[in-house]
Phi, psi and omega in degrees: 000316180298319179298319179295321179295322178295319179298316179297318181295312179298320179297317180297318179297317179300315179298318180297317180297316179298314180297321178296319178296317178299317180297318180298315180297319178296320180297318178296319178297322179297319180300316180295321182291338180291337179287128189266317184231011183242132179248116179277134179293138178295330175236132182268112183255130178293136178297132181295150178307140182208162173223120175234158182076194180199161178061225180290344181258031178281135179245131176230184180302332181298335181302326185282339189292139176072009176222157165270130186236132174259120183250131178229131176268126181195203177193158190288336180272000181298128187274344189222286189296327183291306178297327178294315180291319179296323176295320178296318178295324176298311180297319177299310184296318182293336180275351179287144172301151185306317182292333177280323176304320182293342178262001190240136176237151174236126182234121172267125177251112182283133177258022180227064185295338179296326183251339185258100175271176186299317182294316180297320180294318179298316179297320181294310181296318182289341175294334177272316175198139183297338181274349185284145178248159178208148180204173173207190180189188176293160179297327178299314180291321181293318179297317179296314182294312183293321179298327179296337178265354186077022180257154179226160173206155180202138178291139181229121179101174182237169178078190184283343184260028180294160174251166175233114175284135184206160176298135185257007181284157171257126182259142180250124179250135182273173183294354175260016179065032180252142173294112186262319185195172167228150183251129181247166170293174185312125181279344184258351186225085181301338182293347182289344178060236181278353186289144175253147177274100187297316181297321178293319177301315180297313181300314180296314184296314180295326177294319179296315179296323179295324181281347182243000000 
């Protein structure tokens, strides 16, 4: 009888552990499903060492440390997705509580170094918000940096009025310099085109900060 009671007890404990594990996994899944326009990477990879910009405006991996950083690849001559995305980032940033703003950075990385110098980039980024940063580099440095994010870019057209095709996602880097997530435009409404759902971005971002 005692042996049977032990078996029943062990079985009950095993069932409880399994159910607790299932509940935990479901809870974790629920947290992920709550994110509306943000996709968290299953593995957090540290951004590879890099050098962009020059002189006092040099950007390295250290830039990411101790802040959450939103990185966007674009260029100042971009006619559509860049100004739209930068405006979205401005609206997003301005809606953040002050204490969250102080933990958050926005960095525009220009993929058009032939036309975008440091002064022009600074003026462009600051036209959206005084806290925004911008930089560029040689194509060798840019290709290495963008590939590390899974982003691509390529020149399109000839002459001075060429365009640059580029990845339009916004990437989120955590305070440990790791690629944490990317933010997309509305996943449920293709009609939004280049538009971002600001409220969804805010909700996702604040949820991520709360979980970290």
